[in-house]
C-alpha positions in Angstrom: 32.8 12.2 -11.6 33.9 14.8 -9.1 32.2 17.5 -11.0 28.9 15.7 -10.4 29.5 15.3 -6.7 27.6 18.4 -5.3 24.7 18.5 -7.7 22.0 16.6 -6.1 23.2 17.4 -2.6 23.0 21.1 -3.4 19.6 20.7 -5.0 18.1 19.0 -1.9 19.7 21.5 0.4 18.5 24.5 -1.7 15.0 23.0 -1.6 14.9 23.5 2.1 14.4 27.3 1.5 10.8 28.0 2.3 8.7 28.7 -0.8 5.8 31.1 -0.5 3.4 28.5 -1.7 4.4 25.9 0.9 2.1 25.3 3.9 3.6 23.2 6.6 0.2 22.7 8.2 -1.3 21.6 5.0 1.4 19.1 4.5 1.1 17.8 8.1 -2.6 17.4 7.5 -2.1 15.3 4.4 0.4 13.0 6.2 -2.2 12.6 9.0 -4.8 11.6 6.5 -2.3 9.1 5.0 -1.8 7.7 8.5 -5.5 7.5 9.1 -5.9 5.7 5.8 -3.2 3.1 6.8 -5.2 2.6 10.1 -8.3 2.0 8.0 -6.4 -0.6 5.9 -5.3 -2.3 9.0 -8.8 -2.3 10.4 -10.2 -3.7 7.2 -7.5 -6.4 7.3 -8.6 -7.5 10.8 -12.2 -7.6 9.7 -11.3 -9.9 6.8 -8.8 -12.0 8.8 -11.4 -12.7 11.6 -14.2 -13.2 9.0 -16.5 -10.7 10.7 -17.3 -8.6 7.7 -21.0 -9.4 8.1 -21.1 -9.0 11.9 -23.2 -6.0 11.2 -25.7 -7.1 8.6 -27.1 -3.6 7.6 -25.7 -0.6 5.9 -25.3 2.5 6.2 -27.0 1.9 9.6 -25.7 -0.4 12.3 -28.5 -2.7 13.6 -30.9 0.1 12.7 -29.0 2.8 14.6 -27.3 5.8 13.1 -23.7 4.6 12.7 -22.5 7.4 14.9 -25.1 6.8 17.7 -24.7 3.0 18.0 -24.3 2.3 21.8 -20.8 1.6 22.9 -22.1 -1.2 25.1 -23.0 -3.2 22.0 -19.4 -3.0 20.6 -18.6 -6.7 21.3 -17.2 -9.6 19.4 -17.1 -9.2 15.7 -19.3 -6.1 15.9 -16.4 -4.3 17.6 -14.1 -4.8 14.5 -16.8 -4.1 11.8 -18.2 -1.1 13.5 -14.8 0.4 14.3 -13.8 -0.1 10.7 -16.9 1.9 9.5 -16.1 4.7 12.0 -12.5 5.0 10.8 -13.7 4.9 7.2 -16.0 7.8 8.0 -13.2 9.7 9.6 -11.0 9.2 6.6 -13.9 10.4 4.4 -14.3 13.6 6.4 -10.5 14.2 6.4 -10.4 13.7 2.6 -13.2 16.3 2.0 -11.4 18.8 4.3 -8.2 18.2 2.4 -9.8 18.8 -1.0 -11.4 22.0 0.2 -8.0 23.1 1.7 -6.2 22.4 -1.6 -8.8 24.3 -3.6 -8.6 27.3 -1.3 -4.8 27.5 -1.1 -3.2 25.7 -4.0 -2.4 27.5 -7.3 -1.5 24.3 -9.1 -4.5 22.9 -11.0 -3.0 19.4 -11.0 -2.9 19.3 -7.2 -6.4 20.6 -6.9 -7.4 17.8 -9.3 -5.7 15.2 -7.1 -7.8 16.4 -4.2 -11.0 15.9 -6.2 -9.9 12.5 -7.3 -9.3 11.6 -3.6 -12.8 12.6 -2.7 -14.3 10.6 -5.6 -12.1 7.5 -4.5 -13.2 7.7 -0.9 -16.8 8.0 -1.9 -16.5 5.0 -4.2 -14.7 3.2 -1.5 -17.5 3.7 1.0 -20.1 2.6 -1.6 -18.1 -0.6 -2.3 -17.9 -1.3 1.4 -21.6 -1.0 1.8 -22.4 -3.1 -1.3 -20.0 -5.8 0.1 -22.4 -6.1 3.1 -25.7 -5.8 1.2 -24.8 -8.0 -1.9 -22.6 -10.6 -0.2 -20.1 -10.6 -3.1 -16.5 -11.6 -2.4 -15.5 -9.9 -5.7 -16.6 -6.5 -4.3 -14.5 -7.1 -1.2 -11.5 -7.7 -3.5 -12.1 -4.6 -5.4 -12.7 -2.8 -2.1 -9.3 -3.9 -0.8 -7.5 -2.9 -3.9 -9.0 0.5 -4.1 -8.0 1.1 -0.5 -4.3 0.6 -1.4 -4.6 2.8 -4.5 -6.3 5.5 -2.3 -3.4 5.3 0.1 -0.9 5.7 -2.7 -2.9 8.9 -3.9 -2.8 10.5 -0.5 0.9 9.8 -0.2 1.4 11.4 -3.6 -0.5 14.5 -2.5 1.7 14.6 0.6 4.8 14.4 -1.5 3.7 17.2 -3.9 2.8 19.5 -1.0 6.3 19.3 0.7 8.6 22.3 0.5 11.1 20.1 -1.4 8.6 19.6 -4.3 7.5 23.2 -4.5 11.0 24.9 -4.2 11.6 27.0 -7.3 15.4 27.2 -7.0 16.4 23.6 -7.7 19.8 23.3 -9.3 20.0 21.6 -12.8 21.5 18.2 -13.4 24.3 17.0 -15.6 23.4 14.3 -18.2 25.3 11.6 -16.2 23.3 12.2 -13.0 20.1 12.6 -14.9 20.6 9.3 -16.6 21.2 7.6 -13.2 18.1 9.2 -11.8 16.0 8.1 -14.7 17.0 4.6 -14.3 16.2 4.4 -10.6 12.9 6.2 -11.3 11.9 3.5 -13.8 12.8 0.8 -11.1 10.7 2.6 -8.5 7.7 2.8 -10.9 7.9 -0.8 -11.9 8.4 -1.9 -8.3 5.4 0.2 -7.1 3.3 -1.5 -9.8 4.5 -4.9 -8.9 3.7 -4.2 -5.2 0.2 -3.2 -6.1 -0.4 -6.3 -8.1 1.0 -8.3 -5.2 -1.5 -6.6 -2.9 -4.3 -7.5 -5.3 -3.1 -11.2 -5.3 -3.1 -11.1 -1.5 -6.6 -9.6 -1.4 -7.9 -12.3 -3.7 -6.5 -15.1 -1.4 -7.8 -13.4 1.7 -11.3 -12.8 0.3 -11.7 -16.5 -0.6 -12.3 -17.0 3.2 -10.7 -20.3 3.1 -7.6 -21.9 4.7 -4.4 -21.3 2.8 -3.9 -23.6 -0.2 -0.2 -24.1 0.9 0.6 -24.6 4.5 4.3 -25.0 4.2 7.1 -22.5 3.3 9.4 -22.2 1.4 8.3 -25.5 -0.1 4.8 -26.0 -1.5 3.2 -29.2 -0.3 6.7 -30.6 0.3 8.0 -29.7 -3.2 9.5 -26.7 -4.8 7.0 -27.0 -7.7 3.6 -28.2 -6.5 1.8 -31.1 -8.2 -1.7 -30.1 -9.1 -2.8 -33.1 -11.1 -6.1 -34.7 -10.2 -4.6 -37.5 -8.2 -2.4 -35.2 -6.3 -5.3 -32.9 -5.5 -7.4 -35.8 -4.3 -4.5 -36.9 -2.0 -4.0 -33.3 -0.7 -7.7 -32.8 0.0 -8.0 -36.1 1.8 -5.2 -35.0 4.1 -6.8 -31.7 4.6 -10.3 -33.2 5.2 -8.8 -35.3 8.0 -7.7 -32.0 9.7 -10.9 -30.1 9.1 -9.3 -27.8 6.5 -11.1 -26.6 3.5 -10.5 -28.3 0.1 -8.3 -26.6 -2.5 -8.1 -26.6 -6.2 -5.3 -26.0 -8.7 -6.2 -22.3 -9.1 -5.8 -21.6 -5.4 -2.5 -23.3 -5.3 -1.0 -21.5 -8.3 -2.5 -18.2 -7.0 -0.4 -18.5 -3.9 2.6 -19.7 -5.9 2.3 -16.5 -8.1 2.2 -14.5 -4.8 5.4 -16.1 -3.6 7.2 -15.7 -7.0 6.2 -12.1 -7.3 7.5 -11.5 -3.8 10.9 -12.6 -4.9 10.9 -10.4 -7.9 9.8 -7.4 -5.8 12.7 -8.1 -3.4 15.1 -8.1 -6.3 13.7 -4.8 -7.6 13.9 -3.2 -4.2 17.6 -4.3 -3.8 18.3 -2.9 -7.4 16.8 0.4 -6.4 19.0 0.4 -3.3 22.2 -0.2 -5.3 21.1 2.2 -7.9 20.7 5.0 -5.3 24.1 3.9 -3.8 25.8 4.7 -7.1 24.0 8.1 -7.1 24.9 8.6 -3.4 28.6 8.1 -4.1 28.5 10.6 -6.9 25.9 13.0 -5.7 25.1 12.3 -2.0 21.3 12.4 -2.3 20.2 11.9 1.3 16.4 11.7 0.8 16.7 8.8 -1.7 19.5 7.2 0.3 17.4 6.9 3.5 14.3 5.9 1.6 16.1 3.1 -0.2 17.6 1.6 3.1 14.2 1.7 4.7 12.6 0.1 1.7 15.0 -2.8 1.9 14.3 -3.2 5.7 10.6 -3.2 5.0 10.9 -5.9 2.3 12.7 -8.3 4.6 10.2 -7.6 7.3 7.4 -8.2 4.8 8.9 -11.4 3.6 9.2 -12.6 7.2 5.6 -11.7 7.9 4.5 -13.5 4.8 6.3 -16.7 5.8 4.9 -16.4 9.3 1.4 -15.9 7.8 1.8 -19.3 6.0 3.1 -21.1 9.1 0.3 -19.7 11.2 -2.4 -20.4 8.6 -3.4 -16.7 8.4 -3.4 -15.8 12.0 -5.3 -12.6 12.1 -2.7 -10.3 13.7 0.2 -11.5 11.6 -1.9 -11.4 8.4 -3.0 -7.9 9.1 0.5 -6.8 9.9 1.5 -8.3 6.5 -1.1 -6.2 4.8 -0.1 -3.1 6.6 3.6 -3.5 5.7 2.6 -4.1 2.1 0.7 -0.9 2.1 3.8 1.1 3.5 5.9 -0.6 0.9 3.6 0.6 -1.8 3.7 4.1 -0.3 7.6 4.0 -0.5 7.3 3.0 -4.1 5.1 6.0 -4.9 7.3 8.3 -2.9 10.5 7.1 -4.6 9.0 7.4 -8.1 7.7 10.9 -7.3 10.9 12.2 -5.8 12.9 11.0 -8.8 10.4 12.4 -11.3 10.5 15.8 -9.5 14.3 16.0 -9.5 14.4 15.0 -13.2 12.2 18.1 -14.0 15.4 20.1 -13.6 16.8 19.9 -17.1 20.5 19.1 -17.9 22.9 21.9 -17.4 
C-alpha cells in the first residue's frame, strides 16, 4: 500500500511540466467555447420553458430581417428570448469554426483534429435542426435538438480536456497493477454515469417539449402515492381534478415518463456517490488531487440538481428553476465526460 502512495501524485505533478505541443491560449479558447455552449443551452431552456420557440416565425431570417440586423427596439416579449437564442447559437457556431481551424493549424494529433471537424459538423446540424423546429413545427425535432446540444457540449469539454497540459505531457509515471485496477473501476463508473446522465437529459427534454403541465405535481410522492395508479378509472379521476384547475390532461405514458426520470435520478446519485468513494480509496493510496476535487464537486452538483428537480415539480416547471435544472444537468454531464477522460488518460501509462 505504501509503495503505491506517490504514484498518481507524482504523475499529476510531473504533468505540470509544459509540453512543447501545449498551447495555453488554445485551451482557454476551448473552455470559453464550452462556456458559450452552456449559455446557449440555458438560452434554449428559457425558450422552451416560456413556450416562445415560435415567437419568431421565420428562419434563418427574423421577421424578414437579416438575423444580425434585426432592430434592437423590436427585441421584446418572447422575441427577446428566441432572437437572443439565435444570436448565441451563431456565436457558438463561429467559435467552433475558429476552434477547428486552430486545431488543424497547430495540432499534430489527427484524432484531435478529427474532433474539431466533428464539432463543426455537430454545430451545423444543430443549427439546421433549430431552423427545422421553427419551419416544420415538430416537437420531435425539438427533442433531438436539445439532446444534440448536450452531446455537443460534452464533445467541446472533451476537446478542452485533451488540449490541457496534463493530457499532453509525455513524462507521466507508470502505474502499479493495484492502482491501475482501481482507476479502471472508477473510469467505468464515470462512463456509465455519464451515459445515464445523458439519457436523463433526453428524458427531461422529452417532457419539456410536450409543452404541457407536469404529469405529476407532487414530490417525492406521485399523485399521493409512491407508485402511481395509471388505470383508466384513476386517470379519469386525475384528469377531472386537473380540469377543475385548468391543467392539461395526462395519460399513463406521461406519468411513467416522469417516474422513469425520478428513478434514474436516484440511480445517478448512487453512481456519483460510488465514484466519490472510489476516488476516496484512490486518494488514500495515491493522493490524486484532480479526481478528488472533481468527485467532491460532482456530489455537490448532484444534490443541487436533485433540489432543483424537486423545486421544478413543486413550481410546475417555473421557467427560471426549470432552466437552472437543465443547466446543472449539462454541467453534470461535463463532469462525467471529464472524469472518464482523465481516468482513461492516466490508464494509458502501463503497469510498472
